[in-house]
Legacy VTK file of the C-alpha trace (Angstrom):
# vtk DataFile Version 3.0
C-alpha trace
ASCII
DATASET POLYDATA
POINTS 398 float
97.906 122.055 -32.374
94.817 120.386 -30.761
93.271 118.442 -33.506
89.661 119.021 -34.218
86.829 117.483 -32.066
84.980 114.665 -33.748
81.690 114.153 -32.022
79.684 111.281 -31.991
76.649 113.199 -33.210
75.691 116.689 -33.243
72.620 118.554 -35.012
73.384 121.409 -37.363
71.446 124.554 -37.485
69.878 125.275 -40.868
69.578 129.445 -40.212
65.780 129.369 -40.338
65.600 128.530 -36.641
66.234 132.215 -35.858
63.175 133.562 -37.524
60.869 131.342 -36.059
62.629 132.249 -32.753
62.231 136.079 -33.285
58.753 135.748 -34.403
57.856 134.051 -30.972
59.683 136.787 -29.104
58.037 139.288 -31.222
54.905 137.952 -30.539
55.532 137.149 -26.965
54.847 133.345 -27.597
57.458 132.024 -25.080
55.114 129.377 -23.364
54.297 125.656 -24.120
51.677 126.590 -26.947
51.739 129.142 -29.861
52.017 129.075 -33.693
55.492 127.172 -33.805
54.161 124.344 -31.786
51.204 124.050 -33.863
53.244 124.580 -36.752
56.201 122.023 -35.880
53.152 119.359 -35.081
51.751 120.249 -38.777
55.157 120.053 -40.144
55.751 116.585 -38.531
52.559 115.316 -39.600
53.309 116.214 -43.023
56.484 114.518 -43.113
55.497 111.235 -41.405
51.861 110.750 -41.900
50.116 112.681 -44.655
51.809 110.795 -47.325
51.157 107.252 -46.106
47.315 105.999 -46.461
48.142 103.312 -43.988
48.719 106.314 -41.373
45.057 107.932 -42.190
43.708 109.680 -38.808
47.413 109.525 -36.781
47.978 112.705 -35.055
51.291 114.015 -33.489
51.561 116.124 -29.978
54.887 117.844 -29.689
56.439 117.380 -26.156
59.238 118.328 -23.755
61.182 115.011 -24.558
60.858 111.556 -26.061
61.048 110.006 -22.340
57.850 112.091 -21.522
56.209 110.722 -25.006
56.819 107.000 -23.698
55.425 108.073 -20.336
52.027 109.595 -21.842
51.772 106.513 -24.053
51.837 104.298 -21.031
49.265 106.860 -19.061
46.992 106.762 -21.997
47.140 102.905 -22.006
46.149 102.401 -18.715
49.434 101.101 -17.189
49.287 101.358 -13.368
50.559 99.893 -10.161
51.432 96.461 -10.482
51.133 96.120 -14.103
53.869 94.266 -16.193
55.133 95.957 -19.518
57.351 93.908 -21.893
60.398 96.055 -22.812
63.315 96.005 -25.218
66.121 94.919 -23.032
69.000 96.466 -25.582
68.143 100.172 -25.395
68.638 103.047 -23.372
67.181 103.368 -20.135
64.749 106.207 -21.305
62.839 103.440 -22.995
61.976 101.463 -19.729
62.114 104.146 -16.805
58.837 105.619 -17.621
57.375 101.830 -16.898
58.464 102.437 -13.194
57.039 106.150 -13.117
53.615 104.175 -13.404
54.630 102.034 -10.660
54.656 99.103 -13.241
57.122 96.468 -13.696
59.575 95.806 -16.756
60.057 92.641 -18.312
62.913 92.887 -20.529
63.219 90.882 -23.754
66.464 90.478 -25.782
66.835 90.937 -29.207
67.640 89.103 -32.675
70.915 89.207 -34.346
69.971 90.803 -37.579
68.437 94.219 -36.427
69.744 94.017 -32.682
66.071 94.924 -31.536
63.352 93.118 -29.895
62.993 89.443 -30.975
59.710 88.465 -31.945
59.555 84.872 -31.248
61.052 85.326 -27.742
58.907 88.326 -27.190
55.641 85.904 -27.776
57.564 83.108 -25.687
57.864 85.566 -22.968
54.241 86.755 -22.952
53.198 83.231 -22.508
55.434 82.450 -19.570
54.219 85.779 -17.983
50.584 84.929 -18.558
51.441 81.140 -17.099
53.228 82.723 -14.024
51.068 85.682 -13.019
47.319 84.716 -14.585
47.227 87.789 -16.726
48.763 89.527 -19.624
51.157 92.101 -19.648
49.749 95.747 -20.364
52.027 96.881 -22.929
54.873 96.234 -25.102
57.771 98.892 -25.830
59.931 97.861 -28.883
62.848 100.006 -30.133
64.302 101.266 -33.363
67.840 100.714 -32.015
70.699 103.493 -33.432
67.883 104.108 -36.269
67.910 100.664 -37.585
64.223 99.126 -38.031
63.128 96.348 -35.639
60.926 93.510 -37.008
58.181 95.848 -35.986
55.444 94.238 -38.137
56.143 90.873 -36.356
56.380 92.633 -33.185
52.709 94.053 -33.540
51.565 90.804 -34.822
52.495 89.396 -31.503
50.891 92.188 -29.674
47.934 91.886 -31.672
47.869 87.854 -30.987
47.666 88.421 -27.340
45.631 91.690 -27.439
48.579 94.062 -25.943
49.124 97.434 -27.512
52.369 98.434 -28.724
54.540 101.772 -28.090
56.952 102.136 -30.868
60.315 103.795 -29.592
61.621 105.642 -32.647
63.382 107.941 -30.668
66.556 107.439 -32.585
64.986 106.545 -35.948
63.462 109.717 -37.496
63.370 108.991 -41.271
64.269 105.421 -41.192
61.832 103.192 -43.042
60.496 99.526 -42.628
58.739 97.958 -45.661
57.706 101.279 -47.221
56.436 102.857 -43.850
57.908 105.574 -41.494
59.257 103.928 -38.149
57.012 105.204 -35.429
53.871 104.567 -37.466
53.508 100.951 -36.746
52.680 100.729 -33.157
49.533 101.963 -31.240
51.348 104.913 -29.929
54.741 106.158 -31.508
57.762 107.747 -29.950
60.262 110.379 -31.311
63.047 112.462 -29.710
64.498 115.914 -30.536
67.553 115.622 -28.071
70.650 117.652 -29.391
72.152 114.643 -30.652
69.195 113.207 -32.614
68.460 113.576 -36.455
66.878 116.846 -35.649
66.800 118.840 -32.591
64.718 121.273 -30.437
67.368 121.587 -28.064
65.271 119.146 -26.004
61.927 117.549 -26.939
60.011 115.035 -28.187
56.638 113.849 -29.880
53.756 111.289 -29.329
52.367 109.714 -32.406
48.840 109.246 -31.595
46.254 106.928 -33.228
43.682 109.676 -33.410
42.734 113.186 -32.570
41.043 111.946 -29.830
44.047 110.539 -28.128
46.170 113.416 -28.830
43.667 115.602 -27.381
43.907 113.225 -24.228
47.894 113.241 -24.225
47.770 117.336 -24.331
45.362 117.235 -21.299
47.730 114.955 -19.307
50.877 117.108 -20.947
49.574 120.123 -19.364
48.520 119.172 -15.889
45.533 117.811 -16.277
43.405 120.680 -15.533
39.583 120.054 -16.247
37.467 122.506 -18.096
36.400 124.782 -15.096
36.780 128.340 -14.765
39.066 127.627 -11.375
41.749 124.984 -11.277
40.368 121.345 -10.858
42.214 118.268 -11.414
40.826 114.724 -11.330
43.745 113.093 -12.473
47.403 113.326 -12.289
48.858 115.456 -14.910
52.489 116.353 -15.973
54.274 119.363 -17.525
55.256 117.988 -20.695
54.419 120.343 -23.399
57.039 121.779 -25.904
57.751 125.203 -25.517
56.999 127.595 -28.495
60.333 128.636 -28.535
61.858 125.173 -28.957
59.038 124.399 -31.359
60.493 127.272 -33.665
64.090 125.672 -33.660
62.271 122.371 -34.788
60.446 124.086 -37.478
63.827 125.417 -38.714
65.323 122.041 -38.323
62.668 120.376 -40.594
63.952 122.517 -43.503
67.122 120.489 -43.335
65.675 116.860 -42.173
66.036 115.267 -45.268
69.502 116.545 -45.799
70.873 115.323 -42.485
69.116 112.006 -42.996
70.817 111.842 -46.531
74.249 112.915 -44.920
74.087 109.837 -42.100
73.234 107.578 -45.021
76.153 108.737 -46.949
78.417 108.402 -44.015
77.299 104.804 -43.424
77.934 104.132 -46.860
81.779 105.009 -46.714
82.023 103.357 -43.428
80.911 100.189 -44.882
82.837 100.371 -48.026
86.063 100.873 -46.184
85.609 98.551 -43.198
84.809 95.692 -45.478
88.576 95.243 -46.243
89.432 95.061 -42.499
88.844 91.219 -41.020
86.983 91.206 -37.940
85.445 94.359 -37.954
81.502 94.106 -39.152
79.767 97.423 -39.903
76.130 96.923 -38.877
74.200 97.689 -42.054
70.646 97.267 -43.400
69.827 93.322 -42.867
67.659 93.179 -45.372
65.750 95.443 -48.335
63.102 95.379 -45.789
64.867 98.100 -43.794
66.191 101.585 -44.763
67.622 103.040 -41.595
68.771 106.707 -41.213
72.100 105.351 -39.443
71.459 107.799 -36.803
74.657 106.267 -35.397
77.182 104.124 -37.234
77.954 101.149 -35.228
80.399 98.151 -35.702
81.043 94.767 -33.967
84.909 94.152 -33.485
86.142 90.161 -33.073
88.795 90.391 -30.474
90.020 86.983 -31.700
90.180 88.092 -35.357
91.617 91.630 -34.604
93.666 91.323 -31.456
91.920 94.571 -30.093
88.703 95.298 -28.055
86.113 97.898 -28.863
87.682 99.558 -25.469
90.971 99.726 -27.193
89.590 101.313 -30.174
87.632 103.465 -28.166
90.758 104.867 -26.116
93.195 105.556 -29.029
90.400 107.349 -30.883
89.833 109.484 -27.658
93.392 110.276 -27.638
92.828 111.724 -31.394
90.105 113.819 -30.156
87.380 111.495 -31.870
84.308 110.645 -29.389
82.828 107.012 -29.551
80.539 105.387 -27.501
80.050 101.481 -26.402
76.804 99.951 -27.480
74.078 100.481 -24.935
74.397 98.062 -21.710
71.353 95.878 -21.737
68.553 96.952 -19.371
68.708 93.200 -17.651
72.433 94.047 -16.532
71.782 97.463 -15.229
71.858 97.213 -11.434
68.738 99.506 -11.021
66.723 96.625 -12.956
68.615 93.786 -11.300
65.369 92.073 -9.922
63.302 92.544 -13.279
62.344 89.521 -15.092
64.334 89.154 -18.315
63.943 86.696 -21.139
67.562 86.409 -22.776
69.108 84.905 -25.662
72.638 86.075 -25.167
72.536 88.408 -28.153
72.522 91.989 -26.566
75.011 90.753 -24.160
77.406 89.558 -27.023
76.953 92.801 -28.862
77.262 94.736 -25.777
81.080 93.189 -25.270
81.899 93.764 -28.873
80.190 96.775 -30.116
80.803 100.434 -30.808
79.334 103.407 -31.914
81.140 105.514 -34.403
80.931 109.426 -35.274
77.761 110.255 -37.477
75.834 113.252 -38.218
76.074 116.549 -40.302
79.397 117.561 -38.877
81.184 114.441 -39.644
82.858 114.456 -42.905
83.992 111.695 -45.515
87.479 112.472 -44.477
86.987 112.170 -40.762
85.398 108.470 -41.611
88.421 107.689 -43.805
90.820 108.811 -41.000
88.802 106.965 -38.263
88.778 103.578 -40.319
92.687 104.152 -40.922
93.330 104.532 -37.336
91.005 101.157 -36.746
92.907 99.431 -39.347
96.464 100.665 -37.884
95.515 99.534 -34.251
94.596 96.200 -35.618
97.856 95.766 -37.735
99.925 96.752 -34.673
98.137 94.487 -32.400
98.270 96.573 -29.443
96.462 98.879 -27.422
99.265 101.018 -26.167
100.048 102.844 -29.372
101.320 106.291 -30.086
98.336 108.590 -31.587
99.913 109.659 -34.744
96.990 109.721 -37.629
97.246 107.409 -40.584
94.783 107.435 -43.269
93.403 104.823 -45.360
LINES 1 399
398 0 1 2 3 4 5 6 7 8 9 10 11 12 13 14 15 16 17 18 19 20 21 22 23 24 25 26 27 28 29 30 31 32 33 34 35 36 37 38 39 40 41 42 43 44 45 46 47 48 49 50 51 52 53 54 55 56 57 58 59 60 61 62 63 64 65 66 67 68 69 70 71 72 73 74 75 76 77 78 79 80 81 82 83 84 85 86 87 88 89 90 91 92 93 94 95 96 97 98 99 100 101 102 103 104 105 106 107 108 109 110 111 112 113 114 115 116 117 118 119 120 121 122 123 124 125 126 127 128 129 130 131 132 133 134 135 136 137 138 139 140 141 142 143 144 145 146 147 148 149 150 151 152 153 154 155 156 157 158 159 160 161 162 163 164 165 166 167 168 169 170 171 172 173 174 175 176 177 178 179 180 181 182 183 184 185 186 187 188 189 190 191 192 193 194 195 196 197 198 199 200 201 202 203 204 205 206 207 208 209 210 211 212 213 214 215 216 217 218 219 220 221 222 223 224 225 226 227 228 229 230 231 232 233 234 235 236 237 238 239 240 241 242 243 244 245 246 247 248 249 250 251 252 253 254 255 256 257 258 259 260 261 262 263 264 265 266 267 268 269 270 271 272 273 274 275 276 277 278 279 280 281 282 283 284 285 286 287 288 289 290 291 292 293 294 295 296 297 298 299 300 301 302 303 304 305 306 307 308 309 310 311 312 313 314 315 316 317 318 319 320 321 322 323 324 325 326 327 328 329 330 331 332 333 334 335 336 337 338 339 340 341 342 343 344 345 346 347 348 349 350 351 352 353 354 355 356 357 358 359 360 361 362 363 364 365 366 367 368 369 370 371 372 373 374 375 376 377 378 379 380 381 382 383 384 385 386 387 388 389 390 391 392 393 394 395 396 397
C-alpha cells in the first residue's frame, strides 16, 4: 500500500470559499471586478494595514499574480528600456523577470547569512559601483523575504532612501511575517503578495500590490485593466495589461482569509517541531528567526546540511524522502547562476551559492502534521547514521 503523499506546501480550504463563489455565480459577477474583489481587498487591508499607524494611507489592489504585481510596481515607478534595477539574487525567477519585461537590466545582489536575504551593505556598495560605471542611479530595488523569513528590510529601505531609489518589497512568500512589529510588504514603496496554490492562502492563482496611497492604487488598476482612457470609445495612450483578479478567484481569497491566522499558526508550530528535533542532529541546521526582530511565517521549513559532518548531501535526503512519497525541494538557484541571466551584472559574496549547495526545503503547511515532521526528521537521522545514499526506504521515527 502506497504511503500518503506529503506535499511541500498546499493550501487547505476553509469551507467558506464556496459561499462567496456561489454568490458570484448567482449575481453573475464572474469578471475581473465585483463584490468579491472589493471585499478581498478590504479584508487584506484590514489584516495588513488598518491596525498599523505606520501604514496610514496605503491601499491594496488585487491582481492576477504576484508577478503581475511586481511588473506593475516597476511600471508605476517608471522603469523602462535601458534602466537598471537592483534585485536580490537568491530568489525565484518571478522576482527578476518583470525587470526584463520593461526592457531594463537586472543587477543582482547577494545575501547576508542570517536571513538569507539581500545584504544591505553589499547593496550600498553595488549601487555606488553602478553609479560610478554608468553615470546614473538604478531605477529601483527589489528585495525579497525568502521563504517567509523577513529581510533586514529597514536597512535596505535606508539604502534606497540614501540614494533616492524606491524599494519594491517582494513579500510573495511572507504573508503574515512580521519584522520589528510591522507586516512584511509594508516597508517598501510598493509591496508584493502572492496567492498561488502553495502559498499561505490561495485564490488558486493571484496576487496583490500594496500601494503607497489611493492615487497609486487607481493608477495600478488603470494599467491592470488594459490602460483604457475615460472616453466613450476605447482609447489607449499607454500600454496596459490584463492583470486584474477575477471575482470568482477573489471569492476563494475571501474564504481563505477566514483561516489565514490559523494557517500561519500551523506553519509556525511545525517550524518549532522541526527545530526541536533537528537540534539533536549534528551537521543539520534549521533556518530559524535570526533575532527577536523577525517573526517568520515559515512558509517553507528550510535546512542547511553540512556534508562533511553528516556524510550526506541535500540530494541524498531529497532522493531518500522521495522514495517515501515526501516532496522536498532544493533551495532556489541564485539568479546570477541562471543561464538566462548569465550576462547580468552581479555583486556576490558566496552566501547564496553556499546555501544553494547545502540547503533543502522541507514540507510545511496545513496538510502536514507533527507526526509527518517526526517521520521526516527520523529519516534524515537514519540516513546520516547509515552514511549511505543508497538505502532501503523503510520508515523509522524519532
